[in-house]
VOPAGU-2260 file (C-alpha; in pm, 1 decimal, decimal comma):
REM VOPAGU-2260
SITE   aa  ch    i         X         Y         Z
SITE  MET   A    0    9653,3    -108,8   -9933,4
SITE  THR   A    1    9609,3    -523,6   -9887,9
SITE  LYS   A    2    9671,4    -675,0   -9550,5
SITE  LYS   A    3    9945,2    -836,6   -9447,9
SITE  PRO   A    4    9909,4   -1200,7   -9432,9
SITE  GLU   A    5    9968,0   -1273,8   -9081,7
SITE  LEU   A    6    9728,7   -1016,6   -8999,2
SITE  VAL   A    7    9441,8   -1180,7   -9154,3
SITE  PHE   A    8    9567,3   -1513,7   -9015,9
SITE  TYR   A    9    9492,9   -1382,2   -8672,1
SITE  ASN   A   10    9180,9   -1197,7   -8748,8
SITE  LYS   A   11    9038,1   -1578,9   -8864,9
SITE  ILE   A   12    9193,0   -1710,3   -8512,1
SITE  PHE   A   13    8975,7   -1425,2   -8323,8
SITE  MET   A   14    8639,2   -1496,9   -8531,6
SITE  ILE   A   15    8630,3   -1891,4   -8460,0
SITE  ASN   A   16    8720,4   -1810,9   -8087,0
SITE  PHE   A   17    8433,6   -1554,8   -8097,5
SITE  VAL   A   18    8161,8   -1773,1   -8203,1
SITE  SER   A   19    8275,9   -2078,3   -8062,9
SITE  VAL   A   20    8257,6   -1897,0   -7714,8
SITE  ASN   A   21    7889,4   -1770,1   -7818,9
SITE  ILE   A   22    7796,6   -2121,3   -7932,3
SITE  ILE   A   23    7874,9   -2252,9   -7584,5
SITE  HIS   A   24    7711,5   -1970,6   -7401,1
SITE  MET   A   25    7378,3   -2039,7   -7561,1
SITE  GLU   A   26    7415,8   -2409,6   -7524,5
SITE  GLU   A   27    7469,4   -2308,2   -7104,8
SITE  GLU   A   28    7137,0   -2096,9   -7119,9
SITE  GLN   A   29    6952,3   -2371,6   -7300,8
SITE  LYS   A   30    7082,1   -2630,1   -7045,7
SITE  HIS   A   31    6977,0   -2383,7   -6755,1
SITE  GLU   A   32    6635,2   -2364,3   -6917,5
SITE  VAL   A   33    6571,7   -2708,6   -6895,1
SITE  ALA   A   34    6681,9   -2790,2   -6571,1
SITE  GLN   A   35    6488,7   -2512,8   -6424,7
SITE  PRO   A   36    6173,2   -2514,1   -6631,5
SITE  LYS   A   37    5916,8   -2215,8   -6574,0
SITE  LYS   A   38    5624,6   -2256,6   -6327,1
SITE  ALA   A   39    5297,1   -2414,4   -6411,8
SITE  ARG   A   40    5065,9   -2162,7   -6333,2
SITE  ARG   A   41    4802,0   -2368,7   -6059,5
SITE  SER   A   42    4417,7   -2405,3   -6216,4
SITE  ARG   A   43    4155,2   -2225,0   -6024,1
SITE  ARG   A   44    4053,5   -2373,7   -5746,2
SITE  ASN   A   45    3627,7   -2462,3   -5673,9
SITE  LYS   A   46    3520,8   -2399,9   -5303,0
SITE  GLU   A   47    3556,2   -2706,7   -5192,9
SITE  GLU   A   48    3947,8   -2712,9   -5273,7
SITE  ILE   A   49    4002,9   -2359,2   -5151,5
SITE  GLU   A   50    3847,2   -2500,1   -4803,9
SITE  ARG   A   51    4043,0   -2754,6   -4834,6
SITE  ASP   A   52    4333,1   -2590,0   -4841,7
SITE  LEU   A   53    4252,3   -2300,1   -4585,1
SITE  PHE   A   54    4168,7   -2610,4   -4313,4
SITE  SER   A   55    4502,1   -2724,3   -4390,3
SITE  ALA   A   56    4666,3   -2411,3   -4346,9
SITE  ILE   A   57    4503,8   -2382,8   -4010,6
SITE  THR   A   58    4573,7   -2727,4   -3869,0
SITE  ILE   A   59    4950,6   -2642,5   -4012,7
SITE  ILE   A   60    4972,0   -2263,2   -3828,7
SITE  ILE   A   61    4818,5   -2419,9   -3471,0
SITE  GLN   A   62    5043,7   -2708,4   -3500,5
SITE  LYS   A   63    5318,5   -2466,0   -3562,3
SITE  GLN   A   64    5260,0   -2221,6   -3283,1
SITE  GLY   A   65    5131,3   -2467,2   -3042,7
SITE  PHE   A   66    4824,1   -2254,2   -2930,6
SITE  GLY   A   67    4646,5   -1949,7   -2991,3
SITE  LYS   A   68    4428,2   -1801,4   -3239,1
SITE  PRO   A   69    4551,0   -1844,1   -3579,2
SITE  MET   A   70    4590,8   -1479,0   -3764,2
SITE  ILE   A   71    4400,3   -1439,2   -4123,9
SITE  ASN   A   72    4703,1   -1288,8   -4254,8
SITE  HIS   A   73    4907,0   -1629,8   -4198,1
SITE  VAL   A   74    4609,0   -1840,6   -4283,6
SITE  SER   A   75    4598,2   -1666,9   -4622,7
SITE  GLU   A   76    4954,7   -1697,9   -4695,2
SITE  GLU   A   77    5007,7   -2046,2   -4601,4
SITE  ALA   A   78    4661,1   -2159,9   -4813,5
SITE  ASN   A   79    4796,4   -1927,6   -5045,5
SITE  VAL   A   80    4435,2   -1772,1   -5082,9
SITE  ILE   A   81    4387,5   -1385,5   -5085,1
SITE  LYS   A   82    4196,0   -1230,3   -4820,8
SITE  ARG   A   83    3917,2   -1128,5   -5040,8
SITE  VAL   A   84    3898,3   -1456,8   -5143,5
SITE  ILE   A   85    3808,1   -1615,5   -4758,0
SITE  TYR   A   86    3581,8   -1316,2   -4716,5
SITE  GLU   A   87    3404,8   -1387,4   -5065,3
SITE  ASN   A   88    3295,7   -1763,9   -4932,7
SITE  TYR   A   89    3277,2   -1680,7   -4544,1
SITE  ASP   A   90    3108,3   -1407,0   -4366,7
SITE  SER   A   91    3383,4   -1322,8   -4123,8
SITE  PHE   A   92    3701,1   -1553,3   -4036,3
SITE  ASP   A   93    3578,9   -1646,3   -3707,6
SITE  ASP   A   94    3297,6   -1838,5   -3919,6
SITE  LEU   A   95    3569,3   -1975,9   -4124,0
SITE  LEU   A   96    3713,3   -2106,3   -3787,1
SITE  LYS   A   97    3413,3   -2207,8   -3667,6
SITE  LEU   A   98    3319,4   -2442,3   -3936,5
SITE  TYR   A   99    3679,6   -2587,7   -3918,1
SITE  PHE   A  100    3605,5   -2657,0   -3533,2
SITE  SER   A  101    3288,2   -2812,7   -3634,0
SITE  LYS   A  102    3405,9   -3036,5   -3949,3
SITE  ASN   A  103    3693,7   -3156,5   -3689,1
SITE  ASP   A  104    3516,3   -3184,1   -3334,4
SITE  PHE   A  105    3495,0   -3567,6   -3310,9
SITE  TRP   A  106    3179,2   -3468,7   -3020,1
SITE  THR   A  107    2994,0   -3227,5   -3287,6
SITE  PHE   A  108    3033,9   -3394,7   -3624,0
SITE  PHE   A  109    3140,7   -3774,0   -3528,0
SITE  ILE   A  110    2889,6   -3890,2   -3230,0
SITE  LEU   A  111    2585,7   -3681,4   -3352,6
SITE  ASP   A  112    2622,4   -3801,5   -3729,4
SITE  ASN   A  113    2700,0   -4134,4   -3688,1
SITE  ILE   A  114    2748,2   -4346,6   -3324,0
SITE  ALA   A  115    2384,4   -4254,3   -3183,0
SITE  ASN   A  116    2201,4   -4393,5   -3552,1
SITE  GLN   A  117    2401,8   -4712,2   -3550,1
SITE  SER   A  118    2369,1   -4795,7   -3152,9
SITE  SER   A  119    2085,4   -5015,3   -3071,2
SITE  ASN   A  120    2098,0   -5008,4   -2711,4
SITE  TYR   A  121    2300,8   -4854,3   -2423,0
SITE  LYS   A  122    2562,5   -5083,1   -2419,3
SITE  GLU   A  123    2640,7   -5053,3   -2747,0
SITE  PHE   A  124    2650,4   -4663,3   -2748,9
SITE  PHE   A  125    2917,2   -4665,5   -2438,4
SITE  THR   A  126    3127,0   -4929,0   -2615,4
SITE  ASN   A  127    3105,1   -4746,2   -2982,6
SITE  VAL   A  128    3128,8   -4385,8   -2816,2
SITE  LEU   A  129    3433,6   -4465,9   -2618,5
SITE  LYS   A  130    3618,4   -4676,9   -2866,6
SITE  ALA   A  131    3559,0   -4436,8   -3172,6
SITE  PHE   A  132    3680,7   -4104,8   -2948,5
SITE  PHE   A  133    4007,8   -4275,0   -2868,9
SITE  THR   A  134    4026,6   -4432,5   -3189,0
SITE  THR   A  135    3963,7   -4064,3   -3407,0
SITE  PHE   A  136    4119,5   -3883,8   -3113,9
SITE  ASP   A  137    4434,5   -4040,4   -3200,6
SITE  GLU   A  138    4408,4   -3998,3   -3617,0
SITE  ASN   A  139    4311,8   -3674,1   -3599,8
SITE  GLN   A  140    4604,7   -3396,9   -3535,6
SITE  ALA   A  141    4363,0   -3087,7   -3563,4
SITE  PHE   A  142    4129,5   -3252,4   -3300,4
SITE  GLN   A  143    4463,3   -3285,8   -3084,4
SITE  SER   A  144    4564,4   -2947,4   -3221,0
SITE  ILE   A  145    4188,5   -2760,0   -3103,6
SITE  VAL   A  146    4232,6   -2952,3   -2772,4
SITE  ARG   A  147    4578,4   -2828,1   -2701,6
SITE  TRP   A  148    4471,4   -2444,4   -2801,4
SITE  GLU   A  149    4197,8   -2490,3   -2547,8
SITE  VAL   A  150    4387,8   -2608,8   -2277,0
SITE  ALA   A  151    4710,3   -2378,7   -2288,2
SITE  SER   A  152    4538,8   -2091,6   -2423,5
SITE  PRO   A  153    4161,6   -2073,1   -2315,5
SITE  ASP   A  154    4020,4   -1738,0   -2502,2
SITE  LYS   A  155    3673,1   -1620,6   -2540,9
SITE  PHE   A  156    3650,3   -1791,0   -2902,1
SITE  VAL   A  157    3745,7   -2153,9   -2767,1
SITE  GLN   A  158    3566,7   -2143,2   -2469,7
SITE  LYS   A  159    3226,3   -2032,8   -2691,7
SITE  ARG   A  160    3337,6   -2316,4   -2908,6
SITE  ALA   A  161    3359,8   -2601,2   -2590,3
SITE  ARG   A  162    3047,8   -2438,6   -2480,7
SITE  GLU   A  163    2868,5   -2501,6   -2807,9
SITE  ARG   A  164    2993,9   -2875,7   -2778,0
SITE  GLU   A  165    2894,3   -2950,9   -2441,7
SITE  ARG   A  166    2576,6   -2861,9   -2571,5
SITE  ASN   A  167    2543,8   -3040,2   -2862,8
SITE  CYS   A  168    2637,1   -3378,1   -2683,3
SITE  ASN   A  169    2428,7   -3317,0   -2389,5
SITE  GLU   A  170    2092,6   -3388,8   -2522,7
SITE  GLU   A  171    2246,5   -3725,6   -2651,5
SITE  LEU   A  172    2397,7   -3838,8   -2336,8
SITE  GLN   A  173    2121,3   -3728,6   -2136,2
SITE  GLY   A  174    1957,6   -3971,6   -2266,4
SITE  ASN   A  175    2147,1   -4245,7   -2073,3
SITE  VAL   A  176    2123,3   -4049,6   -1756,7
SITE  GLN   A  177    1837,5   -4184,1   -1617,3
SITE  PHE   A  178    1865,9   -4548,3   -1752,6
SITE  PHE   A  179    2201,5   -4565,2   -1553,3
SITE  GLN   A  180    2053,3   -4413,7   -1257,9
SITE  SER   A  181    1803,8   -4727,0   -1241,7
SITE  PHE   A  182    2157,9   -4943,4   -1156,6
SITE  GLY   A  183    2340,6   -4711,8    -961,9
SITE  ILE   A  184    2591,6   -4547,0   -1194,5
SITE  ASP   A  185    2661,0   -4172,2   -1245,5
SITE  ILE   A  186    2706,5   -4211,7   -1574,9
SITE  GLU   A  187    2804,9   -3804,0   -1628,1
SITE  ALA   A  188    3084,8   -3874,2   -1406,3
SITE  LEU   A  189    3208,5   -4207,5   -1553,2
SITE  TYR   A  190    3212,3   -4041,7   -1897,3
SITE  ALA   A  191    3372,2   -3754,8   -1753,3
SITE  LEU   A  192    3670,6   -3954,2   -1608,8
SITE  LEU   A  193    3688,2   -4201,7   -1910,1
SITE  ILE   A  194    3694,8   -3926,4   -2175,1
SITE  GLY   A  195    3930,9   -3693,1   -1994,9
SITE  GLY   A  196    4172,9   -4021,1   -1957,6
SITE  ILE   A  197    4156,1   -4075,2   -2332,2
SITE  TYR   A  198    4244,4   -3679,9   -2387,8
SITE  TYR   A  199    4550,5   -3727,7   -2148,0
SITE  LEU   A  200    4670,3   -4063,4   -2323,8
SITE  ILE   A  201    4621,1   -3933,2   -2646,7
SITE  LEU   A  202    4834,5   -3556,3   -2570,1
SITE  ARG   A  203    5109,1   -3730,8   -2398,5
SITE  LYS   A  204    5168,9   -4048,7   -2585,2
SITE  ASP   A  205    5482,1   -3915,6   -2709,1
SITE  VAL   A  206    5619,3   -3795,7   -2393,2
SITE  SER   A  207    5616,1   -4139,8   -2163,3
SITE  THR   A  208    5420,7   -4477,9   -2124,5
SITE  ILE   A  209    5117,2   -4470,1   -1852,2
SITE  CYS   A  210    5068,2   -4719,6   -1619,1
SITE  ASN   A  211    5326,9   -4937,0   -1842,8
SITE  ILE   A  212    5107,0   -4841,8   -2116,5
SITE  ASP   A  213    5240,0   -4731,7   -2470,2
SITE  VAL   A  214    4935,8   -4615,1   -2677,8
SITE  SER   A  215    5168,8   -4478,2   -2941,0
SITE  ILE   A  216    5215,9   -4825,1   -3085,8
SITE  LYS   A  217    4929,6   -5102,5   -3170,7
SITE  ALA   A  218    5008,7   -5297,0   -2885,1
SITE  GLY   A  219    4895,6   -5020,4   -2629,4
SITE  LYS   A  220    4626,2   -4881,0   -2855,5
SITE  LYS   A  221    4481,1   -5259,3   -2847,0
SITE  ARG   A  222    4499,7   -5283,7   -2494,0
SITE  ILE   A  223    4289,7   -4960,8   -2431,9
SITE  LEU   A  224    4016,0   -5092,2   -2734,0
SITE  ALA   A  225    3991,4   -5458,2   -2523,9
SITE  THR   A  226    3972,5   -5252,1   -2178,2
SITE  ILE   A  227    3655,3   -5018,6   -2284,0
SITE  ASP   A  228    3502,8   -5373,6   -2379,0
SITE  LYS   A  229    3540,3   -5540,8   -2073,1
SITE  LEU   A  230    3458,2   -5223,7   -1860,6
SITE  ALA   A  231    3121,8   -5259,6   -2052,8
SITE  GLU   A  232    3080,9   -5593,6   -1962,7
SITE  LEU   A  233    3101,0   -5554,6   -1594,7
SITE  ILE   A  234    2920,0   -5248,2   -1620,0
SITE  PHE   A  235    2612,0   -5375,1   -1768,3
SITE  TYR   A  236    2657,3   -5731,7   -1614,3
SITE  ALA   A  237    2422,0   -5591,3   -1327,5
SITE  GLN   A  238    2151,0   -5478,6   -1575,6
SITE  GLU   A  239    2128,1   -5755,3   -1787,5
SITE  GLN   A  240    2112,7   -5979,2   -1409,2
SITE  LYS   A  241    1809,3   -5780,9   -1375,5
SITE  GLU   A  242    1654,0   -5799,7   -1690,2
SITE  GLU   A  243    1656,5   -6166,9   -1672,6
SITE  LYS   A  244    1528,3   -6172,4   -1313,4
SITE  LYS   A  245    1238,1   -5920,2   -1454,5
SITE  ARG   A  246    1170,8   -6133,0   -1796,2
SITE  ILE   A  247    1176,0   -6486,6   -1492,2
SITE  ALA   A  248     973,1   -6266,6   -1225,8
SITE  GLN   A  249     687,4   -6226,8   -1564,3
SITE  ARG   A  250     666,8   -6562,4   -1671,3
SITE  LEU   A  251     642,4   -6723,9   -1326,4
SITE  PHE   A  252     336,1   -6446,1   -1279,6
SITE  LYS   A  253     167,3   -6509,3   -1529,4
SITE  ARG   A  254     167,2   -6885,2   -1424,2
SITE  GLY   A  255     -34,7   -6814,1   -1142,4
SITE  ILE   A  256     283,0   -6788,3    -911,5
SITE  SER   A  257     267,4   -6555,6    -645,1
SITE  ILE   A  258     453,4   -6195,5    -630,5
SITE  GLU   A  259     618,2   -6337,2    -253,9
SITE  GLU   A  260     706,1   -6697,9    -381,0
SITE  ILE   A  261     870,4   -6507,5    -715,8
SITE  ALA   A  262    1102,1   -6308,9    -450,6
SITE  GLN   A  263    1219,4   -6601,4    -271,0
SITE  ILE   A  264    1330,0   -6791,2    -612,1
SITE  LEU   A  265    1454,7   -6501,3    -724,9
SITE  GLU   A  266    1625,3   -6383,5    -407,5
SITE  ILE   A  267    1539,8   -6009,8    -468,9
SITE  ASP   A  268    1269,5   -5844,8    -214,5
SITE  GLN   A  269     908,9   -5828,6    -351,4
SITE  GLU   A  270     897,3   -5475,8    -418,4
SITE  LEU   A  271    1109,1   -5504,1    -714,0
SITE  VAL   A  272     894,5   -5806,0    -806,6
SITE  SER   A  273     593,0   -5618,1    -786,1
SITE  SER   A  274     724,7   -5323,5   -1040,8
SITE  PHE   A  275     864,4   -5633,5   -1271,0
SITE  VAL   A  276     540,7   -5832,4   -1272,4
SITE  HIS   A  277     301,0   -5501,8   -1346,9
SITE  ASP   A  278     585,0   -5315,3   -1571,8
SITE  GLY   A  279     387,2   -5149,5   -1861,1
SITE  GLU   A  280      56,8   -5180,2   -1718,7
């Protein structure tokens, strides 16, 4: 039996529409695949890259939560490093945190490794320590987070790290004590005031100015750094004058001038002159 012409016509129309719809659908899928490419698999990280990502994750978590010890699950998730890998590279999670502290702690890492070796005298050490600490603490968000943690939630972990920091710095700072005592300055108390002030200046720089100084801007930072230099000049002026008088006294004594006469010329007491001219004997 032959099909009616009308039926053949409608069948052809249906097939054309069906094919067209499928072609359009395939084109849309192809466009979607182009717009949403498959995620490339992350390349395998070496130990240094893993540690970098872990440290970055710890900083982010401390900044987010404000204070308190980060948990390994949070660090693992933030760094995209499974816990098994963390324990393969570190004896414990606390060892990872301890390493993070030491590498982001100005006093442990920066002073002992750099400033002490770069300073040729006590004046340079004094200015270099304070200026470098101000600049480094201002720029190091991780170190700021550590200090906030110590202040806001002083648990046993951060207390232990803080005591270790104090011990690490004590030997270097103790070398200054006797020198400053010779001209009546308690350098430990002075450092405590200045360093504590720098901590406070930086940690609340986004809150308000302090004594009309805004350390969140370049001009404010320059004023602080310039004042450290000026303070060093004032502190060391007396010592420099003393050293100059010592040199003069020694030269005069070698020329045969008596201790009594030298004391009158330099307007200092004879006992001090005697200590000058017999120094090193």
